[in-house]
Kinemage of the C-alpha trace (Angstrom):
@kinemage 1
@onewidth
@group {chain A} dominant
@subgroup {mainchain}
@vectorlist {calphas} color= white
{ca unk a 1} P -40.592 34.545 -62.361
{ca unk a 2} L -39.030 35.373 -65.719
{ca unk a 3} L -36.533 38.221 -65.886
{ca unk a 4} L -38.149 39.368 -69.139
{ca unk a 5} L -41.500 40.115 -67.511
{ca unk a 6} L -43.253 43.086 -65.906
{ca unk a 7} L -43.611 40.955 -62.759
{ca unk a 8} L -39.831 40.838 -62.339
{ca unk a 9} L -39.412 44.553 -63.045
{ca unk a 10} L -41.800 45.460 -60.229
{ca unk a 11} L -40.261 42.818 -57.957
{ca unk a 12} L -36.726 44.112 -58.592
{ca unk a 13} L -37.638 47.769 -57.970
{ca unk a 14} L -39.512 47.017 -54.736
{ca unk a 15} L -36.830 44.635 -53.396
{ca unk a 16} L -33.976 47.017 -54.190
{ca unk a 17} L -35.619 50.057 -52.612
{ca unk a 18} L -36.538 48.063 -49.508
{ca unk a 19} L -33.014 46.597 -49.307
{ca unk a 20} L -31.295 49.981 -49.090
{ca unk a 21} L -33.768 51.219 -46.485
{ca unk a 22} L -32.949 48.413 -44.030
{ca unk a 23} L -30.073 47.764 -41.598
{ca unk a 24} L -27.733 44.809 -42.179
{ca unk a 25} L -29.807 42.252 -40.235
{ca unk a 26} L -32.944 43.172 -42.106
{ca unk a 27} L -31.217 43.006 -45.480
{ca unk a 28} L -30.396 39.311 -45.568
{ca unk a 29} L -33.853 38.511 -44.205
{ca unk a 30} L -35.439 40.601 -46.954
{ca unk a 31} L -33.302 38.962 -49.641
{ca unk a 32} L -34.145 35.502 -48.313
{ca unk a 33} L -37.879 36.210 -48.306
{ca unk a 34} L -37.664 37.852 -51.734
{ca unk a 35} L -35.715 34.872 -53.107
{ca unk a 36} L -38.317 32.450 -51.729
{ca unk a 37} L -41.071 34.478 -53.361
{ca unk a 38} L -39.094 34.589 -56.624
{ca unk a 39} L -38.748 30.787 -56.692
{ca unk a 40} L -42.325 30.160 -55.607
{ca unk a 41} L -43.504 32.159 -58.625
{ca unk a 42} L -42.607 29.059 -60.673
{ca unk a 43} L -43.826 26.035 -58.645
{ca unk a 44} L -44.388 26.885 -54.943
{ca unk a 45} L -44.255 23.342 -53.534
{ca unk a 46} L -40.701 22.777 -54.746
{ca unk a 47} L -39.446 25.336 -52.252
{ca unk a 48} L -40.037 22.608 -49.628
{ca unk a 49} L -37.643 20.293 -51.482
{ca unk a 50} L -35.007 23.008 -51.587
{ca unk a 51} L -35.585 23.634 -47.891
{ca unk a 52} L -34.954 19.958 -47.091
{ca unk a 53} L -31.606 19.908 -48.905
{ca unk a 54} L -30.616 23.259 -47.399
{ca unk a 55} L -31.247 21.826 -43.936
{ca unk a 56} L -29.184 18.692 -44.656
{ca unk a 57} L -26.227 20.629 -46.050
{ca unk a 58} L -26.360 23.244 -43.294
{ca unk a 59} L -26.106 20.584 -40.582
{ca unk a 60} L -23.540 18.590 -42.586
{ca unk a 61} L -21.315 21.655 -42.969
{ca unk a 62} L -21.263 22.349 -39.235
{ca unk a 63} L -20.508 18.734 -38.278
{ca unk a 64} L -17.951 18.279 -41.075
{ca unk a 65} L -16.059 21.244 -39.653
{ca unk a 66} L -16.167 19.756 -36.141
{ca unk a 67} L -15.294 16.206 -37.151
{ca unk a 68} L -12.130 14.396 -38.155
{ca unk a 69} L -11.093 11.295 -40.099
{ca unk a 70} L -13.702 8.834 -41.363
{ca unk a 71} L -16.605 10.614 -39.651
{ca unk a 72} L -15.774 13.800 -41.544
{ca unk a 73} L -15.708 11.921 -44.843
{ca unk a 74} L -18.938 10.072 -44.020
{ca unk a 75} L -20.767 13.358 -43.415
{ca unk a 76} L -19.565 14.671 -46.761
{ca unk a 77} L -20.769 11.510 -48.481
{ca unk a 78} L -24.195 11.814 -46.845
{ca unk a 79} L -24.466 15.405 -48.078
{ca unk a 80} L -23.399 14.422 -51.602
{ca unk a 81} L -25.861 11.523 -51.694
{ca unk a 82} L -28.694 13.835 -50.615
{ca unk a 83} L -27.883 16.380 -53.319
{ca unk a 84} L -27.029 14.011 -56.163
{ca unk a 85} L -29.862 11.669 -55.169
{ca unk a 86} L -32.424 14.464 -55.407
{ca unk a 87} L -31.045 15.549 -58.785
{ca unk a 88} L -30.984 11.960 -60.068
{ca unk a 89} L -34.544 11.278 -58.923
{ca unk a 90} L -36.116 14.286 -60.607
{ca unk a 91} L -33.886 14.575 -63.664
{ca unk a 92} L -32.564 11.106 -64.514
{ca unk a 93} L -35.100 8.607 -63.185
{ca unk a 94} L -36.937 8.270 -66.514
{ca unk a 95} L -33.707 8.293 -68.536
{ca unk a 96} L -32.159 5.413 -66.612
{ca unk a 97} L -35.541 3.669 -66.524
{ca unk a 98} L -35.583 3.705 -70.334
{ca unk a 99} L -31.984 2.485 -70.613
{ca unk a 100} L -32.548 -0.389 -68.175
{ca unk a 101} L -35.806 -1.322 -69.910
{ca unk a 102} L -34.056 -1.409 -73.281
{ca unk a 103} L -31.151 -3.430 -71.880
{ca unk a 104} L -33.469 -5.995 -70.297
{ca unk a 105} L -35.452 -6.135 -73.517
{ca unk a 106} L -32.406 -7.344 -75.444
{ca unk a 107} L -32.450 -10.440 -73.209
{ca unk a 108} L -36.215 -10.852 -73.437
{ca unk a 109} L -36.747 -9.644 -69.878
{ca unk a 110} L -39.256 -7.124 -68.479
{ca unk a 111} L -39.902 -5.313 -65.211
{ca unk a 112} L -42.843 -3.622 -63.525
{ca unk a 113} L -41.151 -0.461 -62.203
{ca unk a 114} L -43.293 2.548 -63.278
{ca unk a 115} L -42.046 5.717 -64.965
{ca unk a 116} L -41.740 8.787 -62.738
{ca unk a 117} L -44.914 10.348 -64.128
{ca unk a 118} L -46.830 7.188 -63.255
{ca unk a 119} L -45.195 6.973 -59.840
{ca unk a 120} L -45.978 10.615 -58.988
{ca unk a 121} L -48.627 12.023 -61.396
{ca unk a 122} L -48.067 15.622 -62.476
{ca unk a 123} L -44.430 15.770 -61.345
{ca unk a 124} L -42.069 18.071 -63.269
{ca unk a 125} L -38.384 18.911 -62.981
{ca unk a 126} L -37.842 21.686 -60.402
{ca unk a 127} L -36.567 24.726 -62.254
{ca unk a 128} L -32.834 25.382 -61.935
{ca unk a 129} L -32.294 22.148 -59.973
{ca unk a 130} L -28.919 21.393 -61.569
{ca unk a 131} L -27.601 24.858 -60.702
{ca unk a 132} L -28.456 25.075 -57.023
{ca unk a 133} L -27.532 21.399 -56.518
{ca unk a 134} L -24.003 22.065 -57.764
{ca unk a 135} L -23.782 25.224 -55.667
{ca unk a 136} L -24.789 23.264 -52.555
{ca unk a 137} L -22.248 20.542 -53.342
{ca unk a 138} L -19.454 23.092 -53.687
{ca unk a 139} L -20.245 24.366 -50.167
{ca unk a 140} L -19.877 21.036 -48.377
{ca unk a 141} L -16.792 20.095 -50.402
{ca unk a 142} L -15.076 23.389 -49.591
{ca unk a 143} L -15.919 23.008 -45.888
{ca unk a 144} L -14.536 19.462 -46.027
{ca unk a 145} L -11.335 20.707 -47.667
{ca unk a 146} L -10.964 23.377 -44.996
{ca unk a 147} L -11.048 26.261 -47.462
{ca unk a 148} L -14.415 27.540 -46.195
{ca unk a 149} L -15.713 27.875 -42.652
{ca unk a 150} L -19.122 26.369 -42.003
{ca unk a 151} L -21.929 28.922 -42.017
{ca unk a 152} L -23.675 28.900 -38.620
{ca unk a 153} L -26.514 31.231 -39.601
{ca unk a 154} L -29.139 29.008 -41.221
{ca unk a 155} L -30.854 31.971 -42.867
{ca unk a 156} L -27.638 33.246 -44.458
{ca unk a 157} L -26.755 29.751 -45.701
{ca unk a 158} L -30.255 29.405 -47.172
{ca unk a 159} L -29.736 32.752 -48.907
{ca unk a 160} L -26.463 31.433 -50.384
{ca unk a 161} L -28.444 28.684 -52.107
{ca unk a 162} L -31.574 30.725 -52.864
{ca unk a 163} L -30.160 34.160 -53.812
{ca unk a 164} L -32.688 35.109 -56.476
{ca unk a 165} L -30.522 36.606 -59.269
{ca unk a 166} L -28.543 33.401 -59.796
{ca unk a 167} L -30.935 30.847 -58.298
{ca unk a 168} L -32.235 29.210 -61.469
{ca unk a 169} L -29.432 29.610 -64.045
{ca unk a 170} L -26.227 30.596 -62.259
{ca unk a 171} L -23.497 31.622 -62.090
{ca unk a 172} L -22.751 28.596 -59.883
{ca unk a 173} L -21.048 30.406 -57.040
{ca unk a 174} L -18.409 29.146 -54.632
{ca unk a 175} L -19.052 29.853 -50.938
{ca unk a 176} L -15.733 31.714 -50.586
{ca unk a 177} L -16.904 34.283 -53.100
{ca unk a 178} L -20.380 35.102 -51.931
{ca unk a 179} L -21.208 33.905 -48.396
{ca unk a 180} L -19.154 36.563 -46.621
{ca unk a 181} L -20.866 39.286 -48.663
{ca unk a 182} L -24.217 38.557 -47.028
{ca unk a 183} L -22.616 39.417 -43.676
{ca unk a 184} L -21.267 42.787 -44.862
{ca unk a 185} L -23.190 46.034 -44.981
{ca unk a 186} L -23.154 47.451 -48.502
{ca unk a 187} L -23.784 51.215 -48.651
{ca unk a 188} L -25.562 52.693 -51.633
{ca unk a 189} L -22.897 53.370 -54.272
{ca unk a 190} L -24.192 55.157 -57.370
{ca unk a 191} L -21.134 54.198 -59.445
{ca unk a 192} L -21.723 50.528 -58.690
{ca unk a 193} L -25.494 50.849 -59.153
{ca unk a 194} L -25.260 52.426 -62.580
{ca unk a 195} L -22.762 49.747 -63.666
{ca unk a 196} L -25.201 47.074 -62.511
{ca unk a 197} L -28.137 48.735 -64.266
{ca unk a 198} L -26.160 48.951 -67.513
{ca unk a 199} L -25.302 45.249 -67.251
{ca unk a 200} L -28.978 44.454 -66.745
{ca unk a 201} L -30.083 46.642 -69.650
{ca unk a 202} L -27.479 45.059 -71.922
{ca unk a 203} L -28.652 41.618 -70.803
{ca unk a 204} L -32.241 42.474 -71.697
{ca unk a 205} L -31.109 43.584 -75.172
{ca unk a 206} L -29.308 40.276 -75.639
{ca unk a 207} L -32.394 38.337 -74.585
{ca unk a 208} L -35.420 40.097 -76.070
{ca unk a 209} L -33.814 41.843 -79.049
{ca unk a 210} L -31.222 39.310 -80.231
{ca unk a 211} L -31.925 35.835 -78.787
{ca unk a 212} L -35.702 35.889 -79.140
{ca unk a 213} L -35.404 37.372 -82.639
{ca unk a 214} L -33.061 34.545 -83.685
{ca unk a 215} L -35.713 32.134 -82.424
{ca unk a 216} L -38.069 33.364 -85.157
{ca unk a 217} L -35.805 31.596 -87.656
{ca unk a 218} L -34.529 28.762 -85.471
{ca unk a 219} L -37.777 27.379 -84.049
{ca unk a 220} L -39.670 26.781 -87.340
{ca unk a 221} L -36.614 25.172 -88.973
{ca unk a 222} L -36.023 22.717 -86.114
{ca unk a 223} L -39.756 22.125 -85.748
{ca unk a 224} L -39.926 20.874 -89.350
{ca unk a 225} L -36.581 19.146 -89.804
{ca unk a 226} L -38.047 16.636 -92.268
{ca unk a 227} L -39.082 19.278 -94.821
{ca unk a 228} L -36.412 21.937 -94.161
{ca unk a 229} L -33.559 21.948 -96.672
{ca unk a 230} L -29.829 22.180 -95.907
{ca unk a 231} L -29.586 25.941 -96.425
{ca unk a 232} L -32.443 26.580 -94.004
{ca unk a 233} L -31.003 24.295 -91.341
{ca unk a 234} L -27.500 25.722 -91.769
{ca unk a 235} L -28.841 29.236 -91.209
{ca unk a 236} L -30.899 27.990 -88.253
{ca unk a 237} L -27.846 26.284 -86.729
{ca unk a 238} L -25.772 29.471 -86.971
{ca unk a 239} L -28.621 31.548 -85.582
{ca unk a 240} L -29.070 29.072 -82.732
{ca unk a 241} L -25.416 29.499 -81.764
{ca unk a 242} L -26.119 33.201 -81.421
{ca unk a 243} L -29.489 32.616 -79.743
{ca unk a 244} L -28.196 30.358 -76.991
{ca unk a 245} L -25.243 32.633 -76.289
{ca unk a 246} L -27.344 35.803 -76.075
{ca unk a 247} L -30.071 34.010 -74.127
{ca unk a 248} L -27.741 32.537 -71.508
{ca unk a 249} L -25.193 35.358 -71.272
{ca unk a 250} L -28.104 37.811 -71.288
{ca unk a 251} L -29.522 36.045 -68.223
{ca unk a 252} L -26.083 36.123 -66.602
{ca unk a 253} L -25.675 39.838 -67.291
{ca unk a 254} L -29.052 40.544 -65.693
{ca unk a 255} L -28.213 38.346 -62.701
{ca unk a 256} L -24.745 39.823 -62.136
{ca unk a 257} L -26.107 43.326 -62.724
{ca unk a 258} L -28.887 42.825 -60.171
{ca unk a 259} L -26.282 41.642 -57.688
{ca unk a 260} L -24.074 44.650 -58.413
{ca unk a 261} L -26.957 47.016 -57.690
{ca unk a 262} L -27.283 45.385 -54.251
{ca unk a 263} L -23.531 45.368 -53.700
{ca unk a 264} L -23.222 41.573 -54.148
{ca unk a 265} L -20.413 40.688 -56.563
{ca unk a 266} L -20.732 37.453 -58.528
{ca unk a 267} L -18.208 35.706 -60.725
{ca unk a 268} L -17.883 36.259 -64.463
{ca unk a 269} L -19.649 33.520 -66.407
{ca unk a 270} L -18.911 34.489 -70.014
{ca unk a 271} L -15.940 36.133 -71.695
{ca unk a 272} L -16.794 36.624 -75.399
{ca unk a 273} L -16.617 32.857 -76.115
{ca unk a 274} L -17.205 33.147 -79.860
{ca unk a 275} L -13.948 35.072 -80.174
{ca unk a 276} L -12.108 31.965 -78.961
{ca unk a 277} L -9.449 30.589 -81.301
{ca unk a 278} L -9.660 26.989 -80.039
{ca unk a 279} L -12.082 24.697 -78.243
{ca unk a 280} L -9.932 24.849 -75.101
{ca unk a 281} L -10.108 28.654 -75.279
{ca unk a 282} L -13.867 28.433 -75.843
{ca unk a 283} L -14.315 26.504 -72.590
{ca unk a 284} L -12.247 29.062 -70.717
{ca unk a 285} L -14.786 31.644 -71.880
{ca unk a 286} L -18.130 29.776 -71.946
{ca unk a 287} L -20.172 29.084 -68.773
{ca unk a 288} L -17.051 29.625 -66.703
{ca unk a 289} L -18.725 28.769 -63.395
{ca unk a 290} L -19.733 25.309 -64.654
{ca unk a 291} L -16.514 24.466 -66.501
{ca unk a 292} L -14.429 25.484 -63.463
{ca unk a 293} L -16.778 23.452 -61.216
{ca unk a 294} L -16.142 20.291 -63.255
{ca unk a 295} L -12.426 21.068 -63.353
{ca unk a 296} L -12.104 21.469 -59.574
{ca unk a 297} L -14.522 18.793 -58.359
{ca unk a 298} L -14.337 16.113 -61.079
{ca unk a 299} L -11.398 16.482 -63.480
{ca unk a 300} L -8.653 17.153 -60.902
{ca unk a 301} L -9.902 14.479 -58.436
{ca unk a 302} L -9.895 11.981 -61.331
{ca unk a 303} L -6.215 12.748 -61.830
{ca unk a 304} L -6.480 15.598 -64.322
{ca unk a 305} L -3.457 15.631 -66.594
{ca unk a 306} L -1.103 14.198 -63.986
{ca unk a 307} L -1.154 10.643 -65.355
{ca unk a 308} L -0.422 9.155 -68.749
{ca unk a 309} L -1.624 10.786 -71.932
{ca unk a 310} L -4.271 8.085 -72.336
{ca unk a 311} L -5.515 8.640 -68.782
{ca unk a 312} L -5.715 12.392 -69.400
{ca unk a 313} L -7.808 11.823 -72.515
{ca unk a 314} L -10.125 9.435 -70.651
{ca unk a 315} L -10.525 11.994 -67.862
{ca unk a 316} L -11.402 14.633 -70.451
{ca unk a 317} L -14.051 12.430 -72.068
{ca unk a 318} L -15.483 11.488 -68.664
{ca unk a 319} L -15.810 15.111 -67.584
{ca unk a 320} L -17.441 16.258 -70.814
{ca unk a 321} L -19.723 13.229 -70.908
{ca unk a 322} L -20.882 14.132 -67.384
{ca unk a 323} L -21.217 17.761 -68.427
{ca unk a 324} L -23.507 16.691 -71.246
{ca unk a 325} L -25.558 14.569 -68.857
{ca unk a 326} L -25.752 17.527 -66.444
{ca unk a 327} L -27.405 19.543 -69.199
{ca unk a 328} L -30.083 16.982 -69.929
{ca unk a 329} L -31.205 13.385 -69.448
{ca unk a 330} L -30.797 12.390 -73.071
{ca unk a 331} L -28.166 10.809 -75.297
{ca unk a 332} L -28.138 13.929 -77.455
{ca unk a 333} L -26.675 15.933 -74.566
{ca unk a 334} L -24.144 13.217 -73.778
{ca unk a 335} L -23.081 13.180 -77.444
{ca unk a 336} L -22.805 16.975 -77.339
{ca unk a 337} L -20.464 16.720 -74.341
{ca unk a 338} L -18.397 13.883 -75.803
{ca unk a 339} L -17.942 15.804 -79.059
{ca unk a 340} L -16.440 18.694 -77.105
{ca unk a 341} L -14.232 16.236 -75.257
{ca unk a 342} L -13.114 14.783 -78.587
{ca unk a 343} L -12.422 18.278 -79.929
{ca unk a 344} L -10.247 19.011 -76.893
{ca unk a 345} L -8.276 15.799 -77.302
{ca unk a 346} L -7.619 16.536 -80.970
{ca unk a 347} L -6.631 20.083 -79.990
{ca unk a 348} L -4.162 18.761 -77.409
{ca unk a 349} L -2.632 16.439 -79.995
{ca unk a 350} L -2.352 19.318 -82.441
{ca unk a 351} L -0.758 21.568 -79.821
{ca unk a 352} L 1.954 18.984 -79.178
{ca unk a 353} L 2.667 18.862 -82.889
{ca unk a 354} L 2.829 22.669 -83.082
{ca unk a 355} L 5.351 22.748 -80.235
{ca unk a 356} L 7.512 20.317 -82.203
{ca unk a 357} L 7.148 22.406 -85.363
{ca unk a 358} L 8.391 25.503 -83.530
{ca unk a 359} L 11.823 23.930 -83.411
{ca unk a 360} L 11.874 24.103 -87.207
{ca unk a 361} L 9.843 27.235 -87.898
{ca unk a 362} L 10.885 29.898 -85.397
{ca unk a 363} L 9.051 32.979 -86.664
{ca unk a 364} L 5.977 33.977 -88.639
{ca unk a 365} L 4.980 37.402 -89.789
{ca unk a 366} L 2.510 39.309 -87.646
{ca unk a 367} L 0.063 39.588 -90.558
{ca unk a 368} L 0.213 35.854 -91.249
{ca unk a 369} L -0.256 35.155 -87.531
{ca unk a 370} L -3.343 37.382 -87.388
{ca unk a 371} L -4.828 35.665 -90.439
{ca unk a 372} L -4.288 32.252 -88.856
{ca unk a 373} L -5.894 33.519 -85.638
{ca unk a 374} L -9.001 34.662 -87.541
{ca unk a 375} L -9.220 31.333 -89.364
{ca unk a 376} L -8.960 29.513 -86.023
{ca unk a 377} L -11.755 31.667 -84.613
{ca unk a 378} L -14.028 30.828 -87.555
{ca unk a 379} L -13.147 27.142 -87.355
{ca unk a 380} L -13.846 27.087 -83.606
{ca unk a 381} L -17.213 28.780 -84.134
{ca unk a 382} L -18.081 26.255 -86.870
{ca unk a 383} L -17.165 23.274 -84.679
{ca unk a 384} L -19.146 24.644 -81.729
{ca unk a 385} L -22.131 25.346 -84.000
{ca unk a 386} L -22.176 21.739 -85.220
{ca unk a 387} L -22.358 20.488 -81.634
{ca unk a 388} L -25.180 22.903 -80.797
{ca unk a 389} L -27.304 20.962 -83.318
{ca unk a 390} L -27.475 18.093 -80.819
{ca unk a 391} L -28.390 20.604 -78.120
{ca unk a 392} L -31.286 22.098 -80.066
{ca unk a 393} L -32.749 19.140 -81.944
{ca unk a 394} L -35.720 17.356 -80.396
{ca unk a 395} L -33.911 13.997 -80.411
{ca unk a 396} L -30.621 12.336 -81.325
{ca unk a 397} L -32.177 11.045 -84.535
{ca unk a 398} L -33.283 14.519 -85.575
{ca unk a 399} L -29.846 15.906 -84.714
{ca unk a 400} L -28.219 13.353 -87.028
{ca unk a 401} L -30.696 14.286 -89.772
{ca unk a 402} L -29.941 18.002 -89.382
{ca unk a 403} L -26.202 17.332 -89.289
{ca unk a 404} L -26.435 15.282 -92.481
{ca unk a 405} L -28.334 18.038 -94.304
{ca unk a 406} L -25.994 20.761 -93.051
{ca unk a 407} L -22.798 18.896 -94.019
{ca unk a 408} L -24.157 18.156 -97.519
{ca unk a 409} L -25.791 21.535 -98.047
{ca unk a 410} L -26.311 22.921 -101.520
{ca unk a 411} L -25.873 26.661 -101.031
{ca unk a 412} L -27.852 27.278 -104.210
{ca unk a 413} L -30.972 26.096 -102.388
{ca unk a 414} L -33.172 28.977 -101.200
{ca unk a 415} L -33.675 29.473 -97.473
{ca unk a 416} L -37.187 28.386 -96.498
{ca unk a 417} L -38.422 30.834 -93.890
{ca unk a 418} L -41.419 33.075 -93.314
{ca unk a 419} L -39.095 35.763 -91.956
{ca unk a 420} L -38.654 38.642 -94.373
{ca unk a 421} L -35.369 39.533 -96.028
{ca unk a 422} L -35.298 42.798 -94.079
{ca unk a 423} L -35.667 40.821 -90.842
{ca unk a 424} L -32.828 38.481 -91.848
{ca unk a 425} L -30.637 41.473 -92.640
{ca unk a 426} L -31.444 42.992 -89.248
{ca unk a 427} L -30.545 39.681 -87.572
{ca unk a 428} L -27.218 39.731 -89.421
{ca unk a 429} L -26.500 43.262 -88.206
{ca unk a 430} L -27.291 42.195 -84.645
{ca unk a 431} L -24.829 39.322 -84.949
{ca unk a 432} L -22.138 41.679 -86.254
{ca unk a 433} L -22.801 44.016 -83.318
{ca unk a 434} L -21.636 41.257 -80.941
{ca unk a 435} L -18.108 41.720 -82.299
{ca unk a 436} L -18.040 45.003 -80.365
{ca unk a 437} L -18.939 43.361 -77.062
{ca unk a 438} L -15.394 43.728 -75.624
{ca unk a 439} L -15.662 47.501 -76.172
{ca unk a 440} L -19.100 47.512 -74.544
{ca unk a 441} L -17.723 45.727 -71.482
{ca unk a 442} L -14.900 48.245 -71.171
{ca unk a 443} L -17.353 51.140 -71.626
{ca unk a 444} L -19.673 49.985 -68.808
{ca unk a 445} L -16.757 50.073 -66.358
{ca unk a 446} L -15.737 53.683 -67.056
{ca unk a 447} L -19.063 55.301 -67.978
{ca unk a 448} L -19.723 58.828 -66.760
{ca unk a 449} L -23.035 59.912 -65.273
{ca unk a 450} L -24.172 61.633 -68.463
{ca unk a 451} L -23.123 58.687 -70.618
{ca unk a 452} L -24.973 56.342 -68.298
{ca unk a 453} L -28.335 58.065 -68.645
{ca unk a 454} L -28.003 58.421 -72.406
{ca unk a 455} L -26.996 54.768 -72.823
{ca unk a 456} L -29.451 53.343 -70.300
{ca unk a 457} L -32.436 55.151 -71.816
{ca unk a 458} L -31.210 54.218 -75.293
{ca unk a 459} L -31.109 50.522 -74.392
{ca unk a 460} L -34.623 50.702 -72.939
{ca unk a 461} L -35.846 52.285 -76.181
{ca unk a 462} L -34.102 49.571 -78.229
{ca unk a 463} L -35.774 46.861 -76.141
{ca unk a 464} L -39.173 48.518 -76.446
{ca unk a 465} L -39.113 49.004 -80.225
{ca unk a 466} L -37.068 46.011 -81.343
{ca unk a 467} L -37.718 43.437 -78.614
{ca unk a 468} L -39.674 40.240 -79.232
{ca unk a 469} L -42.060 40.100 -76.271
{ca unk a 470} L -43.450 36.580 -76.292
{ca unk a 471} L -42.462 35.737 -72.675
{ca unk a 472} L -39.907 33.236 -73.954
{ca unk a 473} L -38.359 31.289 -71.094
{ca unk a 474} L -34.593 31.371 -70.836
{ca unk a 475} L -33.109 28.259 -72.485
{ca unk a 476} L -31.004 27.225 -69.495
{ca unk a 477} L -34.007 27.250 -67.150
{ca unk a 478} L -34.687 23.667 -68.296
{ca unk a 479} L -31.398 22.476 -66.814
């Protein structure tokens, strides 16, 4: 069920009204049933797969809490194998099949193992599998570490995994943040509800007005990479940076807003990432739930920055390579991740040099410092945009082609697009409007009742008149 559909609007209204009319026990049952219905609107049979993993992790959590020593660790490993194994089977089977086939081919060898589609005809990747797999893993790890008590109510634990607002594209929640909220009775709070509704309305504007409008330029350019010139692809790359941000953060705003309406508070997932002045700052602001997940469950266990400088750099590359693989079973995603890892390493080297320079140059003027900050923001955006090319292109080869055309662009070349100049100007104004997002965030938290109705209705009108209603799926649904 897509958020940007009439189906979801009716579903949300009915679920919310029913939720506030029920006692505590009925509420989590309603949310669980509603979440199952929400997921079944995509591919119903895959709910059975989710149910299997939920059952394994539920039992594992209880017995991990009761056990000690090697038995405790063994139960954690079984849970991790179940989760990672399911993810690997659906998402990476064909990828590793292709790599092994190619490797054997270099030695003149073959094998008879079929591709996944041949093994199970008609199979597709369960939507949002990477998200709820990581959320399930965080539960058993936190129980193992002793920082979260095992959940003994199977229905509530299932709701933790299935909670419909963040089921298919996050935020990837930690059990400490959200599980206890399903046990608490949340009274109707109009201040909280109007804040949630404003978040949702703003998220819809990001999705249908900005992201889907950017797609009108992006999709044709990347569909015809061979005949698109450098100017066209450069514009498409910049627009895609905006598209993917507004698409994904728009989803997050809708999800967090829907939770707020119900009284369920979820973690922040974006913090104006394109205002970042470095790649490290960008990753503190972009997809926060995922970056913090890799930090806590992969980077720190690998040793983090506690070892030698070389070891720290290798840990960084490993984490970002895995992050790329998490996004997709393709070398283009791995390259995307490794590029960000490389950026971070260069940034760390540069930071060490700057610290040394401070011993010589003690002060800079405030104006000069602000100018440098703005330049760093533009440079960070440019570097991130170049990596998004690998994310958007159909293949690694096409990404290299686009990158080559963009880096050797002749700005005198006309942009080849069927979109009118007025439309391009409107897109530019929409991009500029994102610079005021910090003020919008502050406004939603202190809005008065009158301001709420004026703003909420205004956003609905903006969506209605300026939205692109082509039922475009959210980009991160594929992960």
